[in-house]
C-alpha positions as CSV (number, residue, x, y, z in Angstrom):
1,M,-188.6,306.6,45.9
2,P,-186.3,305.3,48.7
3,A,-183.4,303.2,47.5
4,E,-183.5,299.6,48.5
5,V,-180.7,298.7,50.9
6,S,-179.5,295.2,50.3
7,P,-178.6,293.3,53.5
8,T,-175.0,292.7,54.1
9,T,-174.2,289.0,54.0
10,T,-171.1,287.6,55.4
11,S,-169.4,284.9,53.4
12,T,-168.6,281.9,55.5
13,A,-166.1,280.7,52.9
14,S,-163.7,283.6,53.7
15,V,-163.5,282.7,57.4
16,K,-161.0,279.9,58.0
17,P,-161.4,277.9,61.2
18,I,-158.4,277.8,63.5
19,D,-156.8,274.4,63.6
20,N,-155.1,273.8,66.9
21,R,-153.5,270.7,65.5
22,N,-151.2,272.7,63.2
23,P,-149.5,275.4,65.2
24,Q,-147.9,278.4,63.5
25,P,-144.1,278.4,63.0
26,P,-142.1,280.5,65.4
27,S,-141.4,284.1,64.4
28,S,-138.0,285.3,63.2
29,T,-137.3,287.0,66.5
30,A,-137.8,283.7,68.3
31,R,-135.6,281.9,65.8
32,Q,-132.8,284.5,66.4
33,S,-133.1,284.4,70.1
34,A,-132.7,280.6,70.3
35,P,-129.0,280.5,69.2
36,S,-128.1,283.4,71.5
37,D,-129.7,281.5,74.4
38,R,-127.7,278.4,73.5
39,R,-124.5,280.5,73.3
40,S,-125.2,282.1,76.6
41,S,-125.9,278.8,78.3
42,A,-122.7,277.3,76.8
43,G,-120.7,280.3,78.0
44,A,-122.1,279.9,81.5
45,L,-121.2,276.3,81.5
46,V,-117.6,277.0,80.3
47,S,-117.2,279.8,82.9
48,T,-118.5,277.5,85.6
49,T,-116.0,274.8,84.6
50,A,-113.2,277.3,84.8
51,L,-114.2,278.3,88.3
52,F,-114.5,274.7,89.3
53,L,-111.0,273.8,87.9
54,W,-109.2,276.6,89.7
55,S,-111.1,276.0,92.9
56,A,-110.2,272.3,92.7
57,Y,-106.5,273.3,92.2
58,L,-106.5,275.5,95.2
59,V,-108.2,272.8,97.4
60,L,-105.7,270.1,96.4
61,L,-102.8,272.5,96.8
62,I,-103.8,273.1,100.4
63,A,-105.5,269.8,101.5
64,L,-103.4,267.1,99.9
65,P,-100.2,266.1,101.7
66,E,-96.8,266.4,100.0
67,A,-95.0,263.4,98.6
68,D,-91.6,262.3,100.0
69,L,-89.3,264.1,97.6
70,L,-85.6,265.2,97.9
71,R,-86.6,268.9,97.6
72,K,-89.7,270.4,99.2
73,E,-90.7,274.0,99.3
74,S,-93.6,275.9,100.9
75,T,-96.8,276.0,98.9
76,T,-97.8,279.3,100.5
77,P,-96.7,281.6,97.5
78,V,-98.5,279.3,95.0
79,A,-101.6,279.3,97.2
80,V,-101.6,283.0,97.5
81,L,-101.2,283.5,93.7
82,A,-103.9,280.9,93.0
83,G,-106.3,282.5,95.5
84,A,-105.7,285.9,94.0
85,W,-106.3,284.6,90.5
86,L,-109.5,282.8,91.6
87,T,-110.8,285.9,93.2
88,A,-110.1,287.9,90.0
89,L,-111.7,285.2,87.9
90,I,-114.9,285.3,90.1
91,A,-115.1,289.0,89.8
92,W,-114.5,288.8,86.0
93,T,-117.2,286.2,85.6
94,L,-119.8,288.2,87.7
95,T,-119.1,291.3,85.7
96,A,-119.6,289.4,82.4
97,R,-122.9,287.9,83.6
98,V,-124.2,291.3,84.9
99,R,-123.1,293.1,81.7
100,P,-123.1,290.5,78.9
101,A,-122.5,293.2,76.2
102,S,-119.4,294.7,77.8
103,S,-115.8,294.3,76.7
104,A,-115.1,292.3,79.9
105,A,-117.7,289.7,78.8
106,R,-116.2,289.5,75.3
107,S,-112.7,289.1,76.5
108,L,-113.8,286.5,79.0
109,T,-115.5,284.5,76.3
110,H,-112.3,284.7,74.2
111,F,-109.9,283.6,76.9
112,L,-112.1,281.0,78.6
113,P,-110.7,278.0,76.7
114,W,-107.2,279.0,77.7
115,I,-108.3,279.5,81.3
116,N,-109.8,276.1,81.4
117,A,-106.7,274.5,79.8
118,A,-104.4,276.3,82.3
119,G,-106.5,275.1,85.2
120,A,-106.4,271.5,84.1
121,W,-102.6,271.8,83.4
122,F,-101.8,273.1,86.9
123,I,-103.9,270.4,88.5
124,I,-102.0,267.7,86.5
125,W,-98.7,269.4,87.2
126,Q,-99.2,269.7,90.9
127,L,-100.5,266.1,91.3
128,T,-97.7,264.5,89.3
129,T,-94.9,266.4,91.0
130,S,-95.3,267.4,94.6
131,K,-98.5,265.5,95.6
132,L,-98.0,262.0,94.1
133,G,-94.3,262.1,93.3
134,L,-94.7,260.5,89.8
135,L,-92.3,263.0,88.3
136,T,-89.3,263.7,90.5
137,P,-86.7,266.4,90.5
138,P,-84.3,267.6,89.2
139,Y,-85.9,267.0,85.7
140,F,-89.4,267.8,86.9
141,A,-90.1,270.5,89.5
142,A,-93.3,271.6,91.2
143,P,-94.5,275.2,90.8
144,E,-93.4,276.1,94.4
145,V,-89.9,274.8,93.7
146,L,-89.7,277.1,90.6
147,I,-90.9,280.1,92.5
148,A,-88.4,279.4,95.3
149,S,-85.6,279.2,92.8
150,F,-86.7,282.5,91.1
151,L,-86.9,284.2,94.5
152,G,-83.5,282.8,95.7
153,D,-81.5,283.5,92.5
154,W,-83.3,286.5,91.0
155,R,-80.1,288.6,90.9
156,L,-78.2,285.9,88.9
157,L,-81.2,285.4,86.6
158,L,-81.6,289.1,86.0
159,S,-77.9,289.5,85.2
160,C,-78.0,286.5,82.8
161,L,-81.1,287.9,81.2
162,G,-79.5,291.3,80.7
163,A,-76.3,289.7,79.2
164,S,-78.4,287.5,76.8
165,A,-80.5,290.5,75.8
166,L,-77.4,292.6,75.1
167,L,-75.9,289.8,73.0
168,F,-79.1,289.4,71.1
169,I,-79.3,293.1,70.4
170,I,-75.7,293.3,69.1
171,G,-76.0,290.2,66.9
172,Y,-79.4,291.1,65.5
173,T,-78.6,294.7,64.8
174,A,-75.3,293.8,63.0
175,G,-76.9,291.0,61.0
176,S,-80.0,293.1,60.1
177,V,-77.9,296.1,58.9
178,L,-75.5,293.9,56.9
179,G,-78.5,292.0,55.4
180,F,-80.2,295.2,54.5
181,F,-77.3,296.6,52.6
182,T,-76.6,293.2,51.0
183,G,-80.1,292.9,49.7
184,L,-80.1,296.5,48.6
185,L,-76.8,296.0,46.7
186,M,-78.2,292.9,45.0
187,G,-81.4,294.6,44.0
188,W,-79.6,297.7,42.7
189,S,-76.7,296.1,40.8
190,R,-77.1,293.2,38.4
191,R,-73.4,292.4,38.6
192,A,-73.5,292.2,42.4
193,D,-76.7,290.1,42.2
194,Y,-74.9,287.8,39.7
195,W,-72.1,287.0,42.3
196,L,-74.0,287.3,45.6
197,H,-77.3,285.6,44.8
198,P,-75.9,282.1,44.4
199,L,-73.9,282.6,47.6
200,L,-77.1,283.7,49.4
201,Q,-79.0,280.7,48.1
202,T,-76.2,278.3,49.1
203,I,-75.2,279.4,52.6
204,G,-78.4,281.2,53.6
205,P,-80.6,278.2,54.3
206,V,-78.0,276.6,56.4
207,P,-79.2,276.6,60.1
208,A,-77.3,279.0,62.2
209,A,-76.7,276.5,65.0
210,S,-74.9,274.2,62.6
211,L,-72.2,276.9,62.2
212,L,-71.4,277.0,65.9
213,P,-68.3,274.7,65.7
214,L,-67.0,276.7,62.8
215,A,-67.6,280.0,64.6
216,L,-65.9,278.8,67.8
217,L,-62.9,277.7,65.7
218,L,-62.4,280.9,63.6
219,L,-63.5,283.7,66.0
220,P,-61.4,284.7,68.9
221,T,-63.9,284.6,71.8
222,T,-67.1,282.7,72.6
223,Y,-69.0,286.1,72.8
224,T,-68.2,287.0,69.3
225,S,-69.1,283.5,68.2
226,A,-72.5,283.8,69.8
227,A,-73.0,287.3,68.3
228,F,-72.1,285.9,64.9
229,I,-74.6,283.0,65.2
230,V,-77.4,285.5,66.0
231,G,-76.3,287.9,63.3
232,F,-76.2,285.1,60.7
233,G,-79.7,284.1,61.6
234,A,-80.9,287.7,61.0
235,W,-78.8,288.4,57.9
236,F,-80.3,285.8,55.6
237,P,-84.0,286.8,55.8
238,M,-83.2,290.5,55.8
239,A,-81.0,290.2,52.6
240,T,-83.6,288.0,50.9
241,M,-86.6,290.2,51.6
242,T,-84.7,293.4,50.8
243,R,-83.6,292.0,47.4
244,A,-87.1,290.8,46.6
245,G,-88.7,294.1,47.6
246,H,-86.2,296.1,45.5
247,T,-86.6,293.8,42.6
248,L,-90.3,294.1,42.6
249,R,-90.4,297.9,43.2
250,A,-87.7,299.0,40.8
251,P,-89.4,298.4,37.4
252,R,-92.6,300.2,38.6
253,L,-90.5,303.1,39.8
254,H,-88.7,303.3,36.5
255,R,-92.0,303.3,34.6
256,H,-93.5,306.1,36.6
257,G,-90.2,308.1,36.9
258,P,-90.5,310.1,33.7
259,H,-94.1,311.1,34.6
260,T,-92.9,312.6,37.9
261,G,-90.0,314.5,36.5
262,S,-87.3,311.9,37.5
263,R,-84.5,310.9,35.2
């Protein structure tokens, strides 16, 4: 006897009509891409602002006339430097837009606020000094005046820089070595700490510049006075930190000493 085949019926209740009035929420991929699109558009705006600021600085440097000041210098070196920097910035921006995942793009995103601030600062500096004459020398100098001074007196500036560096090295080295041994002695000996720690707390916080008249009075030359001021500024923090480090480390070393064979 053939088996009866029941007809397949489709339930109309299981089929839900599509309501076009209630659209489906966006997928997670779309939600993630929206902030990245906003960040990329904001980065493009900031980079465009940087290019505009430095282009405007180059234009006003070349196009605007100079004010009637006591000292004027040629703006050609500044224009050459600004043009070279603008060319490098354009290449940097194009590289970042072509390859947004590169290190150049990340570094440009990191430094763009400073690049914009520097562009605005140079525009204000150039306008207020050499173009409009609102800030006059010798207290305020235009960028081209500074460059001319550096180019004209570079030997004197280099010798002064070398002498100052040598003075700093001598004073800092002497003060650091003396401060290290002072802090080591205070951390090692309780008797030395008893006598030296109050002295360190008393004269250590005194600003080094306030001791300049006393150093000039007691020491034979101005060079040794300057070295003493630098050394005093390095002695106090070195002595304080060395004493603190030895004081914190010593009990722990004493506890672990017998386990490692030390006596």
